[in-house]
C-alpha positions in Angstrom: 118.1 -39.2 -123.5 115.0 -39.3 -121.0 113.5 -42.3 -122.2 114.1 -44.9 -124.1 113.2 -44.0 -127.5 113.4 -47.3 -129.1 110.9 -49.2 -126.9 108.7 -45.8 -127.3 108.7 -46.3 -131.2 108.1 -50.0 -130.5 105.1 -49.4 -128.5 103.9 -46.9 -131.2 104.4 -49.4 -134.0 102.1 -52.0 -131.8 99.5 -48.7 -131.6 99.7 -48.3 -135.5 99.4 -51.9 -136.3 96.3 -51.8 -134.2 94.8 -49.1 -136.0 95.0 -46.7 -132.8 94.8 -43.6 -132.6 97.1 -41.9 -129.9 99.0 -38.8 -129.0 102.2 -38.4 -127.2 102.9 -35.8 -124.5 106.1 -35.5 -122.9 105.4 -36.1 -119.3 107.4 -37.2 -115.7 110.7 -36.9 -117.8 109.3 -39.7 -120.2 107.0 -40.2 -122.7 103.3 -40.7 -122.1 100.8 -42.2 -124.8 97.4 -41.2 -124.5 94.4 -43.2 -125.8 91.0 -41.1 -126.0 92.5 -38.5 -124.0 93.2 -41.0 -121.2 97.0 -42.1 -120.2 97.1 -45.3 -121.1 100.9 -46.6 -121.3 104.1 -44.6 -121.2 107.9 -44.9 -121.3 110.1 -43.7 -118.3 113.7 -44.1 -118.6 114.2 -47.5 -119.7 111.0 -48.9 -118.5 107.4 -49.4 -119.7 104.7 -48.0 -117.8 101.6 -49.4 -118.0 98.4 -48.5 -116.5 96.4 -51.8 -116.3 94.1 -50.9 -113.5 93.7 -52.5 -110.4 92.8 -55.8 -111.1 95.3 -56.6 -113.4 98.1 -55.0 -111.6 97.3 -57.3 -108.6 97.2 -60.5 -111.2 100.6 -59.6 -113.1 102.7 -58.1 -110.5 104.7 -61.3 -110.1 105.4 -61.4 -113.4 109.2 -61.1 -114.3 110.6 -57.8 -114.9 107.6 -56.1 -113.2 107.2 -54.0 -110.2 104.9 -51.6 -108.7 105.1 -47.9 -110.3 106.2 -45.8 -107.7 107.0 -42.7 -109.1 106.2 -40.0 -106.4 108.0 -42.6 -104.0 104.0 -44.1 -103.4 102.6 -46.7 -104.9 100.5 -45.5 -107.7 97.5 -48.1 -107.9 96.5 -49.6 -111.0 100.0 -49.0 -112.7 103.1 -50.8 -113.0 106.7 -50.5 -114.6 107.9 -53.4 -116.6 111.5 -53.6 -117.2 112.8 -53.2 -120.7 114.5 -56.8 -120.5 111.3 -58.3 -119.7 110.1 -56.8 -123.4 112.6 -58.4 -125.8 109.8 -60.3 -127.7 107.5 -58.7 -129.5 104.6 -60.7 -127.8 105.6 -59.5 -124.4 105.4 -56.0 -125.6 102.1 -56.3 -127.3 100.3 -58.3 -124.3 101.6 -55.0 -122.0 100.0 -52.8 -124.5 96.8 -55.1 -125.0 96.2 -55.1 -121.0 96.7 -51.4 -121.5 94.2 -50.8 -123.8 91.8 -53.3 -122.6 91.5 -50.9 -118.9 91.7 -47.7 -120.8 88.0 -47.4 -121.4 87.4 -47.8 -118.0 90.1 -45.3 -116.9 89.5 -41.7 -116.3 90.6 -38.7 -118.1 92.5 -36.1 -116.1 92.0 -33.7 -119.0 90.9 -30.0 -117.6 87.1 -29.2 -118.6 86.9 -25.6 -120.3 85.0 -23.1 -118.1 
């Protein structure tokens, strides 16, 4: 298992309960969930990958179980990893998904434009 499928199902359930349309895409050896064709949230190994934007990143990175996303050994601005233990309660998971959804309208799409 390249990523925590149970955590992925939990995230998908949160999005379904909020009536958010999303697309799953296997990326980075994990699962990326796109909202409005933009990377919103994902699961890599046992961690939630949260795209929260630079402001929320600096405000939230000191929370328990949170660390900067350094997938390429270089810190990625606006992204955080949240370990699975910090997401035991559904309220915690929903908190992080809500942060990702709040930033999503500001996020840029990496979708290639057709020529």
